N, C-alpha and C positions, 0 to 999 in steps of 0.2 A: 204150366199155369201157376201164377203167383199165389202165395198164401195171402189171406186178408189180414189186416192189422188195424187196431185202433191205437192212437197215440195219446198218452196222458200228458197234459201240460198246463195244469191248473194255474191260472193267473199269470202265466209266463209266456203264452204263445205270442210270437212276434217280438219277444224281448231277447236280450243277450242270453239269459239263462235258459230260454226256450230253444236254443239253437239246434238241438237234436230234432225236436218236432218241426221246427222251421225247415230244416234240411230235408226231412222226409216228405214234407208237403211239396217242396220244390222238385224233388227227384228221389225215386226209390226203384231200384232194379230188383230188389229182393221181394218186396211186399206190395200188395195193392192196399193203399191207405184208404180205409173206409170212413174214417172220422177222427176228429181231435176232441179231447175233453178239456174244456176250459170254460167254467161257468160265467166268467166275465165277458165272454164273447159268444155265448150260446145263441144259436139261431143264424149266425153269420156263415158265409162261405169262406173256408180257410184260404183259398187262393185269392179271393177278392180282398180279404183283410191283409194278407201278407204282401201281395205284390200287385193289387189292383185289378186282377183278372180272375173271374170265376173258374174254378177247376172241379167243381162238383163234390168237393170234400166238405161235409157239414161239420160244424162245431157243436158239440153237445154240452149240456149242463153238467151231467155226471154219467157214471157208468150205467145206472138204471135207465136214464133218459136215452142213452145210446142203444141199449138192448131192446128198449121198447120200439124204437123207430127203425133199426136195422133189420133186414130180412132174415139174417142168420147171425149166430154168435161168431165174432171174428176168430181167426185161428190164433192170432198173436195179440198180446197186450204189451205195448212198448212204453216204458217209462221215458218220456221225452224231454225231461228237464235236466240241465247240467248245473246243479246248485254249487255255489262256491264251497259250501260246507261238505259236499260230496256224500252225504248220508241221508238215508230215508227218514221221513218224519213218521210219528206213530200212526196218524190217521191214514197216511199213504200206505203204510204196512198193511193195515186192515183192508184197504182198497185192493191191494195186490192179492191178498188172501181171497177176497171176494171174486176177483177175476179168475183165479185158479179154480175156485168152486164152480164157476160158470163154464169151465172147460177150456180156458184160454192158456196157451203157453206164454211164458214170461220172457221178455227181452229186457235185460238190465244193463244199462250203460254206466252204472255207478262204480266207484271204487269199493263199495261195500258189496261183497260177493254173497249172493243168496244161497249158492250151493255149499257155503260153509255154515249156513244157518240151519240148525236142526229143525226148527219149526217149518221153515220153507221146504226143506227136503221132505219132511213127513207129509206135508200137504200136497206136494207135487206127486208123491207116490199115491196118496189117497185118491186124488182126482185125475191121476194118469195124465199129467201135463209135464212139459219140459221147462227147464230154466236155462237161459243162455246168458251167462255173465260175460258180456262182450269184452270187458277190460281184463278179465282174469288171465294172468300171464301163464306161460308154460312153466313146468318145473325148471329150476335153475340148471339141472343136469342136461336139459334139452335146449337151453338157450345158446346163442352163438356169440362168441367174441369176434371183434373185428379181425378179418383174416387177410385183407389186402386183395382178395379176389376181384373186387370192384375196379382195381387199378388196371386190370387186364382187358377191360371192355372199352370200346370207343363210341358206344351209343350215347347220343346227347342226353344229358340228365338236367332237367330244369326244375328248380324248387320254387314253389309259390309261398313266400314268407310274408310277414306282416309286421305292423307296428303295435299290435295288441292281440289279445285273445278275442274270439267271437267277432271277428272283423270282416270275414268273408273269404278267407283263404281257401277253404274247402269248396265253397260255391264257385269261386273263380277257377279253381283247379278242374272241377267237373265240367264247367262250361268250356274251358280250354281243351280238355280231352275231347269233347264232342266236336269242337270246331276243327281240331287237327284231324280227327277221323273223317270229317266231311271233305277234307283236302286230299283224302286218299291214303293218309299215313296210318301205319300200325302203331297204336299208342298203348303204353302200359301206364296205368295210374297206381301209385302207391299211397294208400290211405295211412294216416298216422294217428287218427283219432277214432273214438267210438262211433261217431255219426257216420263217417265214411264207410266203416265196416258194416254198420247196420243197413246203410243204403245199398250195399251189395258189391263193394270193391272186391275184386278177385285177389288182390295182394295188399298186405298191410299189417300193421300192428298198432295197438293202442300204446303209443310209446311212453306216455306218462305213467304207465303201470309197470314199466320195466326198470329193474335196478340199473343205476347209472353205468355200472361196469359193462353191461350187456347192450346198452342202447345202440351204440354205433354198429355192433355186430348184428343185432336184430334187423336194423334198417338195411344194412348191407345184404343180409341174407334174403330179405324180401325182394330187393332189387335183382339179386342174382337169380332167384327163382323166376321172376317175371322175364328176365332176359333169356334164361334157358328155355322156358316154356313157350314164350310168345314171339321171340326174335323181333322185338319191337324196333321201329325206326327211331322212336323218341320215348323217353320216360319222364312222366310228370310226378313230382313228389309234393305231397301236401305238407305245409308247415304247421307248426303249433305255437301258440303264444307269440312271443317276440324275442329276438335275440337279446334285446336290451331289457326285457321284463325281469324284475327282481324275483318274481314268484315262480318262474318256470325255467328249467334248464333243458327242456325238450328240444328247443331250436338248436342248441349246441350239438346235441346228439344227432339230430336230423342232418345238419350240415356236415358234421364229421363223417357220419356213416354213409351218406348218399353222395358226397363230394360232387355237388352240382357244378356244371360248367357255366350255367347261367341262372339268374334269379329274377323273378318278378315279385314286386313288393306291393302289398295291399295296405291302404291307409284310409282312415276316416278323418278328413280335415276338420270336421266340426266337433269331434270327440275331444273333450278337454282333459279328462282324466282316464287312467287305465280302468277298464271294467272291473268292478268289485274291489278296486283299490283307489278310493276317492282321494286319498292323500298323495297320490303319485300322478304328476302331470304326464300327459302323452309325450312321447318323443316327437321330434319333427321328422318329416319324411327324409330330409337331407341327412340328419344325424343317423337315422337308421340305415340308410343306404351306405353311408361312410363306414359304419360299424360292420355291416354285412360284408362289404367288399374287402375290408381288412381281415375279418375273421375267417371268411370262406375262401379267400384268395380267388374270388370269382367276380364276374361283372353283373351288375343289375342291368337288365336290358329293357325293362318297362315298368311302369307304375299303374296300378289299378286302384280305383277309388270306391269306397263305401259311401253312398250318398246320404247316409242317415242325417236327418235334420238340415238337409241342404235343399234350397229351391233349385229349380232347373237352371235359373240364371247363375246362381252361385256355382253350380256344378260346371257349367260351360266356362265360366271365368277361371275356375280353379284348374281345369284341364289345360286351358291356354297358358296360365301362369306356370304350371309345373313343366309343361313342354318347353317353355322359354327358359326358365331358371335351371331346370335339371337337364335339359337337352335329352330327354327320354320320352318315347311314346307313352302317352297317358290316356287311360280310358276308364269308363265305368262298364264293366263287362255285363252287368245285369241290364243296363239301359241301352248300351250301344253295341253289345256283342264283342267278339274277340278278334275282329279283323286286324286291329293294330298289334295285338299280341302275336298273332300268327305271322304277320309280316316281320316283327322283330325277331321271332325265332328263325325264320328263313334267312334273315340278314345275318344272324349270329352263326347259323349252321347252313351255309349255302348248298352243301351236298344234299340236304333234305329236298331241295327243289326237284331233283331228278326222280323222286318218289311221289311227287305231288301229281294228282290226277285232275285237280280243279285249280284253275288260275285265279289268284286273288286280284282285286282291283284296288 
């Protein structure tokens, strides 16, 4: 039975900075999400607000409002915001203290580690609750350098990269994992960010919290663990940021460590500037594909679209244009599913067809 959890996302639910809450409302294997806290959307259904379909997850004004209406105190309090500054605000700190006092365990996706904070530690002992610093890396002595072990396996490895952060790479990865499982394949998903780990990915590492020297080795180690334990037919690796993004080097580590044989690229055609970096224009899908194929020595086999700010007509026109100009299968996995992606994977790796138990059309 899943533990229950409430997700804090004040003023950010449905936005780029609310991506952890957004992801948990879409999918959570670890927790039963019983509510979202965002006073600006209080009273709404989280599913209806996020993707136009009710899912029974209410949005509350604040923690007091939630505890008044919920039948029991949730097991977990998840901080669901991914702020660019990466640190907790003072009023949020007091809110987390209140959540602990109410008996809720804390799930913290920030770079600020509460288990290093004496006040958090003392309160967790006082109220007998736990703190999970999702991004906290292992001791350096326990980290892995790149070993080359990944060169010995022939399981197809597919990376889902993108042209910006918070653009849908994890969402597409999870949808693709489910779609391939439905085809009868044994799939291993490697999460590389805090949201995927909180959602319940069995394998993964918050790569942006790992020192650069160990990035490639930690990714390789997670893939090798999944390969040894699961004997997967195919491995899906979640990307982070963008290879061209000046603020993040995580994509470099993910590519070098996972050595993908094929890449899917997620893009938001109507996004003009990089998220949280308004002075930087978005790359074009073509320039990012060229960069990835050169850097990774791998082929991009499909493009997926984030339809933010797009009408249905614009989306259809963009898909047609990309498929003509880029000669790559293009889809919006959220709106149209993953059939094109599955077909492109079977085309890239024909041997997988022998393991398919469901025929695609």
